[in-house]
C-alpha positions as CSV (number, residue, x, y, z in Angstrom):
1,M,-52.6,25.5,15.5
2,L,-50.8,25.2,18.8
3,S,-52.5,26.8,21.8
4,A,-51.2,30.2,22.9
5,V,-48.6,30.4,25.7
6,A,-50.4,30.3,29.0
7,S,-47.7,31.9,31.1
8,T,-44.5,33.7,30.0
9,H,-43.3,33.2,33.6
10,T,-43.5,29.4,33.7
11,G,-42.9,28.6,30.1
12,T,-46.1,26.5,29.9
13,R,-49.0,26.6,27.4
14,A,-52.3,24.8,27.5
15,V,-52.7,21.8,25.2
16,S,-56.1,21.9,23.6
17,A,-58.2,18.9,22.5
18,E,-57.4,19.9,19.0
19,D,-53.6,19.8,19.7
20,L,-54.0,16.2,21.0
21,E,-55.8,15.2,17.8
22,S,-52.9,16.6,15.8
23,L,-50.3,15.1,18.1
24,A,-51.7,11.6,17.5
25,V,-51.4,12.0,13.8
26,G,-47.9,13.5,13.9
27,A,-46.6,11.0,16.5
28,W,-47.8,8.1,14.4
29,I,-45.8,9.3,11.4
30,L,-42.7,10.0,13.5
31,G,-43.1,6.5,15.0
32,T,-41.4,5.0,11.9
33,G,-43.8,2.0,12.3
34,G,-43.6,1.6,16.1
35,G,-44.2,3.2,19.4
36,G,-47.7,1.7,19.5
37,D,-50.9,3.0,17.7
38,P,-51.7,6.4,19.4
39,Y,-55.5,5.8,18.9
40,Q,-56.1,4.1,22.2
41,K,-54.2,6.7,24.2
42,L,-56.0,9.5,22.3
43,L,-59.3,8.0,23.4
44,N,-58.0,8.0,26.9
45,M,-57.1,11.7,26.6
46,R,-60.4,12.6,25.1
47,Q,-62.1,11.0,28.1
48,L,-59.8,12.7,30.6
49,Y,-60.5,16.1,29.0
50,Q,-64.2,15.4,29.2
51,K,-63.8,14.8,32.9
52,G,-62.1,18.1,33.3
53,Y,-58.4,17.1,33.4
54,R,-56.0,19.2,31.4
55,A,-52.4,19.1,30.3
56,L,-49.7,21.8,29.9
57,L,-46.7,21.8,27.6
58,L,-43.5,23.1,29.2
59,D,-40.7,24.7,27.2
60,P,-37.6,22.7,28.3
61,M,-35.6,25.9,28.7
62,Y,-37.8,26.8,31.7
63,L,-36.7,23.8,33.6
64,N,-34.4,24.5,36.6
65,D,-31.2,22.5,36.4
66,D,-32.1,20.4,39.5
67,D,-35.7,19.7,38.5
68,R,-36.5,16.0,38.3
69,V,-38.2,14.8,35.1
70,A,-40.0,11.5,34.7
71,V,-39.3,9.8,31.4
72,V,-42.2,7.4,30.6
73,S,-43.1,4.9,27.9
74,S,-44.9,1.6,27.2
75,M,-42.5,-1.2,26.4
76,G,-43.2,-4.5,24.5
77,A,-44.4,-5.8,21.2
78,P,-46.9,-3.7,19.2
79,L,-49.2,-6.6,18.4
80,V,-49.7,-7.3,22.1
81,G,-50.4,-3.6,22.7
82,Q,-53.4,-3.9,20.3
83,E,-55.0,-6.5,22.6
84,R,-54.3,-4.9,26.0
85,L,-55.9,-1.5,26.1
86,A,-54.2,1.6,27.3
87,D,-55.0,2.8,30.8
88,P,-53.8,6.1,32.3
89,H,-53.6,4.7,35.8
90,F,-51.5,1.8,34.6
91,A,-49.2,4.3,32.9
92,L,-48.9,6.2,36.2
93,K,-47.9,3.2,38.3
94,P,-44.2,3.0,37.5
95,V,-43.9,6.8,38.0
96,R,-45.2,6.5,41.6
97,M,-42.8,3.5,42.0
98,M,-39.9,5.6,41.0
99,E,-40.8,8.5,43.3
100,E,-41.0,6.1,46.2
101,Y,-37.7,4.5,45.3
102,C,-35.9,7.8,44.9
103,G,-37.7,9.5,47.7
104,A,-38.4,12.7,45.7
105,R,-41.2,14.1,43.6
106,F,-41.1,14.9,39.9
107,R,-41.4,18.4,38.5
108,A,-42.5,17.3,35.0
109,V,-43.0,14.4,32.7
110,M,-41.6,13.7,29.3
111,A,-41.8,11.0,26.6
112,L,-39.0,8.5,26.1
113,E,-39.9,8.7,22.4
114,I,-42.2,11.0,20.5
115,G,-43.1,8.3,18.1
116,G,-46.5,6.5,18.1
117,G,-48.6,6.1,21.3
118,N,-45.6,6.7,23.4
119,G,-45.8,10.3,22.3
120,L,-49.1,10.6,24.2
121,Q,-48.1,8.5,27.2
122,P,-46.7,11.4,29.2
123,F,-50.0,13.4,28.7
124,M,-52.0,10.6,30.4
125,V,-49.5,10.6,33.4
126,A,-49.3,14.4,33.5
127,A,-53.0,14.9,33.5
128,L,-53.5,12.6,36.5
129,M,-50.5,14.1,38.4
130,G,-51.2,17.7,37.6
131,L,-47.7,18.1,36.1
132,P,-46.6,19.7,32.8
133,V,-45.2,17.7,29.8
134,V,-41.8,18.7,28.7
135,D,-41.6,19.6,25.0
136,A,-38.9,17.1,24.3
137,D,-38.1,13.3,24.1
138,S,-34.9,11.2,23.9
139,M,-35.3,9.7,20.4
140,G,-37.0,12.2,18.0
141,R,-38.9,9.2,16.7
142,A,-39.4,5.6,18.0
143,Y,-36.7,3.0,18.6
144,P,-37.2,-0.6,19.8
145,E,-34.6,-0.7,22.5
146,A,-34.2,1.2,25.8
147,Q,-30.6,2.1,25.2
148,M,-31.3,3.8,21.9
149,T,-31.6,7.3,23.3
150,S,-29.9,10.6,23.2
151,F,-29.1,10.2,26.9
152,A,-27.3,6.9,26.3
153,A,-25.5,8.4,23.2
154,N,-24.1,11.0,25.7
155,D,-23.1,8.2,28.2
156,L,-25.5,9.2,30.9
157,P,-26.4,6.3,33.3
158,M,-29.6,4.4,32.3
159,Y,-30.6,3.1,35.7
160,P,-32.7,2.9,37.8
161,L,-35.7,1.9,35.7
162,A,-39.2,0.9,36.9
163,V,-41.4,-1.6,35.2
164,A,-45.0,-2.5,36.1
165,D,-47.8,-4.7,34.6
166,I,-51.5,-4.8,35.0
167,R,-51.5,-7.6,37.5
168,D,-49.6,-6.7,40.6
169,N,-46.0,-7.1,39.4
170,E,-43.4,-4.3,39.9
171,V,-39.7,-4.5,39.2
172,I,-37.0,-1.9,39.6
173,V,-33.7,-2.3,37.9
174,T,-31.5,-0.6,40.4
175,R,-28.1,-1.0,38.6
176,A,-26.7,-2.5,35.4
177,A,-23.3,-2.8,33.8
178,S,-24.3,-0.7,30.8
179,A,-27.2,0.8,28.9
180,T,-27.4,-2.4,26.8
181,W,-27.7,-4.4,30.0
182,V,-30.6,-2.3,31.2
183,E,-32.4,-3.1,28.0
184,R,-31.6,-6.9,28.3
185,L,-32.7,-7.1,31.9
186,S,-35.9,-5.0,31.5
187,R,-36.8,-6.8,28.2
188,K,-36.7,-10.2,30.0
189,V,-39.0,-8.8,32.6
190,V,-41.4,-7.4,30.1
191,V,-41.6,-10.7,28.2
192,E,-42.6,-12.4,31.4
193,M,-45.2,-9.8,31.9
194,G,-46.8,-10.7,28.6
195,S,-44.7,-8.5,26.3
196,T,-46.3,-5.3,27.4
197,A,-45.6,-3.1,30.4
198,A,-45.5,0.5,31.6
199,T,-42.1,2.0,32.4
200,C,-40.5,5.0,34.1
201,K,-37.0,5.3,32.8
202,T,-34.1,6.9,34.7
203,P,-35.1,10.2,36.2
204,R,-33.5,13.1,34.4
205,S,-32.5,16.5,35.8
206,G,-33.5,19.7,34.1
207,S,-29.9,20.3,33.0
208,E,-29.7,16.8,31.4
209,V,-32.9,17.3,29.5
210,K,-31.8,20.8,28.3
211,D,-28.3,19.5,27.3
212,Y,-29.0,16.1,26.0
213,G,-32.7,15.8,25.2
214,I,-34.1,16.1,21.7
215,L,-36.0,19.4,22.2
216,Y,-39.4,20.7,20.9
217,T,-40.4,17.3,19.4
218,V,-43.9,17.5,20.9
219,T,-44.4,20.8,19.1
220,K,-43.0,19.2,15.9
221,A,-45.4,16.3,16.1
222,I,-48.4,18.6,16.7
223,R,-47.4,20.8,13.7
224,L,-46.9,17.8,11.5
225,G,-50.3,16.3,12.4
226,A,-52.0,19.7,11.9
227,A,-50.5,20.0,8.4
228,V,-51.8,16.5,7.5
229,L,-55.3,17.3,8.9
230,H,-55.4,20.6,7.1
231,A,-54.4,18.9,3.8
232,R,-57.1,16.4,4.2
233,R,-59.8,19.1,4.8
234,Q,-58.6,20.9,1.7
235,H,-58.5,17.6,-0.3
236,G,-54.9,18.4,-0.9
237,D,-51.7,16.4,-1.2
238,V,-51.2,14.9,2.2
239,I,-47.8,13.3,1.3
240,G,-46.6,16.6,0.0
241,A,-47.7,18.3,3.2
242,V,-45.6,15.9,5.3
243,L,-42.6,16.4,3.1
244,E,-42.9,20.1,3.3
245,E,-43.3,20.2,7.0
246,T,-40.4,17.8,7.7
247,A,-37.9,18.5,4.9
248,G,-38.4,14.8,4.1
249,R,-37.9,12.8,0.9
250,L,-40.3,10.5,-1.0
251,L,-38.5,7.2,-1.7
252,F,-41.1,4.8,-3.1
253,S,-44.9,4.6,-3.9
254,G,-46.5,1.2,-4.2
255,K,-48.7,-1.5,-2.7
256,V,-48.0,-4.1,-0.1
257,V,-47.8,-7.6,-1.7
258,D,-46.3,-9.6,1.2
259,V,-45.8,-9.3,4.9
260,E,-43.9,-11.7,7.2
261,R,-43.8,-10.9,10.9
262,R,-43.3,-12.7,14.2
263,T,-43.1,-11.8,17.9
264,T,-39.9,-13.0,19.4
265,A,-38.1,-11.9,22.6
266,G,-40.6,-9.1,23.2
267,F,-40.1,-7.6,19.7
268,L,-42.1,-7.7,16.5
269,R,-39.7,-8.6,13.7
270,G,-40.1,-9.2,10.0
271,H,-40.3,-7.6,6.6
272,A,-42.8,-6.3,4.1
273,M,-42.5,-6.3,0.4
274,L,-43.9,-3.6,-1.8
275,E,-44.6,-3.5,-5.6
276,G,-44.1,-0.2,-7.2
277,L,-46.9,2.0,-8.6
278,G,-46.7,5.1,-10.9
279,D,-43.2,6.2,-11.4
280,D,-42.0,3.2,-9.3
281,R,-43.8,0.6,-11.4
282,G,-41.5,-2.3,-12.1
283,S,-39.5,-2.0,-8.9
284,R,-39.8,-3.7,-5.6
285,Y,-39.1,-2.4,-2.1
286,T,-38.4,-4.5,1.0
287,L,-38.8,-3.0,4.4
288,H,-37.2,-4.7,7.4
289,F,-38.4,-4.0,10.9
290,Q,-37.8,-4.6,14.6
291,N,-40.9,-2.9,16.0
292,E,-39.8,0.0,13.8
293,F,-38.6,0.1,10.2
294,S,-34.8,-0.2,10.2
295,V,-33.7,-0.7,6.5
296,G,-35.4,-0.3,3.2
297,E,-34.0,-2.1,0.1
298,R,-34.9,-1.2,-3.5
299,D,-34.6,-4.1,-5.9
300,G,-32.4,-5.9,-3.4
301,L,-30.0,-3.1,-2.7
302,P,-29.9,-1.1,0.6
303,H,-31.6,2.3,-0.1
304,V,-32.5,3.8,3.3
305,M,-31.5,2.9,6.8
306,T,-31.6,3.9,10.4
307,P,-31.1,6.5,11.9
308,D,-32.8,8.2,8.9
309,L,-36.5,8.0,9.8
310,I,-38.3,5.4,7.5
311,C,-42.0,6.3,7.6
312,V,-44.6,4.3,5.7
313,L,-47.8,6.3,5.1
314,D,-51.2,5.6,3.7
315,S,-50.9,7.3,0.3
316,I,-54.4,8.8,0.5
317,S,-54.9,9.7,4.1
318,G,-51.3,10.4,5.1
319,D,-51.8,8.3,8.3
320,G,-48.7,6.5,9.6
321,I,-48.9,2.7,9.2
322,G,-47.4,0.5,12.0
323,T,-45.4,-2.6,11.4
324,D,-48.1,-4.5,13.3
325,V,-50.9,-3.5,10.9
326,L,-49.3,-3.6,7.5
327,R,-51.4,-5.8,5.2
328,F,-51.7,-7.0,1.7
329,G,-53.1,-4.5,-0.8
330,Q,-52.4,-1.3,1.1
331,R,-51.4,1.6,-1.1
332,V,-48.4,3.2,0.7
333,S,-45.7,5.9,0.3
334,V,-42.3,5.3,1.9
335,L,-40.7,8.5,3.1
336,A,-37.3,9.3,4.7
337,L,-37.0,12.1,7.3
338,P,-33.7,13.5,8.6
339,A,-32.3,12.0,11.8
340,P,-31.5,14.0,14.9
341,P,-27.8,14.9,14.7
342,V,-26.9,13.0,17.9
343,F,-27.6,9.7,16.2
344,T,-25.3,10.4,13.3
345,T,-22.3,10.7,15.6
346,P,-20.0,7.6,16.0
347,R,-21.6,6.8,19.4
348,G,-25.1,7.4,18.1
349,L,-24.5,5.1,15.1
350,E,-23.1,2.5,17.5
351,L,-26.4,2.5,19.2
352,V,-28.9,2.9,16.3
353,G,-27.0,2.5,13.0
354,P,-27.8,-0.5,10.7
355,R,-25.2,-2.7,12.4
356,A,-27.0,-2.3,15.7
357,F,-29.9,-4.1,14.0
358,G,-27.8,-7.0,12.6
359,F,-27.1,-5.6,9.1
360,G,-23.6,-6.0,7.7
361,F,-23.1,-2.5,6.3
362,D,-22.4,1.0,7.6
363,Y,-24.9,3.9,7.6
364,R,-25.4,5.9,4.5
365,S,-27.9,8.7,4.6
366,V,-30.3,9.4,1.7
367,F,-29.8,13.1,2.6
368,A,-26.0,12.9,2.1
């Protein structure tokens, strides 16, 4: 259960330790295979809470139009993120850089993407800064590239952008020709930093968040995670609990029989092949990914594709499974969840449709 509203005047409510546990589960499912494993950041939040730090969740409608909101994330290849442990002070670094560059303080923090560990990233920053986390993000899931956001889909500027690593390297992209150029420039920087970095994206005003953000996704992730944890405690159907909570669709059940992946240009790319079990016995399913799952093919034909959320879950526990940890023999369920409407517009599909990932066909939703 979500914590009660702490203040009807400020629109904030306390985020409990239980909420954080649920958030980690829900964000990992919404990560569509990417966003980084939330476990390390959950451990950091447990430690911060033990030390007396706390986080508040802010209803975006309570933002003033001129409030400044820091949009934070980790950037890089998921495999590298497994080796370089999460650190709240590292996550805070580019936020301080951005405040210094812009000469103004932030009112709140929000996630670039609710998916995976990036769904917990703003909580680490907010706890250290004493700021609330906005109940919103700009993807409604995880996407691999910086321009794949609801803000870019509405043609908002995507610079400046601050990037920092654990050594003593700091870079600010002050201007770029387009949102895609912001991604290209920052990706090159992140690759040189070892394919993992902390970022503070372009500061957003309260009005921009309210008008163009994907709202209440933190609450969505907490409720989703809570539903899974409840089903586990009741020894119930965890996959069914996810489908009921999200209005999703079960596409395939099987086991992983092959995985091919490689880290190139700061991304984890590859595909996984599944062999059907139960009602899907005799069929094969291929999942393509670039950090996140982008296209699923059933028996060689396109079956599901971005921007529909392609989620691969452990069939027993309901845990999300990242593209970096898929392995031979895992029993998995492939689910599709509905995409945020902004990404099914012509501009949204230009940014995140299958052609944006190099596929030669147009988007066709499994929910159509």
